[in-house]
N, C-alpha and C positions, 0 to 999 in steps of 0.2 A: 116248594116253588115249582110251578109247571115248566115244562120244556119251552113253551112259547115265550114265557117271561124271561127265561134265561137267555134265549136267543136274542130277544130285544135288548136285554141288558148288555150282551156282548157287542151287538152292533152299535149301541149307543156309545160304548167306550172306544171303539175304533175311530181314529181320526184319519181322514184322508185329506191331505193338503197338497195342492198342486202349486208348486212354487213357479213363479214366472208367468202365470196367467194374467196377473195384473199388468205386466209389461206388454203382453200381447193385446190386452184390451185397450190399454192406453194408445198403443200404436194404431189400432183400428179407429179409435176415437179421434186421433190427430188428423185423420184424413179430412174430416169435415171442416175444421178451421183452415187447413191447407187449401182446400177448394175455395172456401170463402175469401181468403186473402187473394187468391188468383183472380177471382171474379171482380173484387174491389179494385185491384190495380189495373186490370184490363179495361174496365169501364172508365176509370179515371184517365187512362191514356187515350182512350177513344174520345172522351169529352175534351181533353186538351187538344187533340188533333182537329176537332170540329170547331172549337172556339179558343184559339191561343190566348186571347186576352183574359180568359178566366182561369188560366193555368195556376196562378197563385192560390186562388180560393179552392180550386179542385184538389190541389196538392194537399192543402190543409185538411180538407174533408176526407181525402184518401187516407192520410195518416191516422185520423180519428177512427175511421172504419177498420183499419188494420189493427189498431190498439184494442178495439172492442172485440174483434174477431179472435185475436190472440188471447184475450182474456178467457175465452171458452176453453182453449187448450190448457191454460194454467189452472182453471177450475177443475178440469179433468184430471190433471196430475195430482192435485191436492186431494181430490176425492179418492183417487187410487191409494194414497197413503193412509187416508182415514179408514177406509173399508178394507 
């Protein structure tokens, strides 16, 4: 067996695992939904201030927007466990 093949075989056997990088990646990925929820709530409050009579409908829509945005964060954490 040649020296090059032996070197490739040795390198293939070595495993380098970085524990905790998934948590760092998820932490960075959670910034997006956090910003999204802030924008949704801010715009809903702005709409309620402009038209107080629409507050009920805006609040319902705001909670739906928060739920969909938070789903992104949950998908991110599940993907972190899968991969």
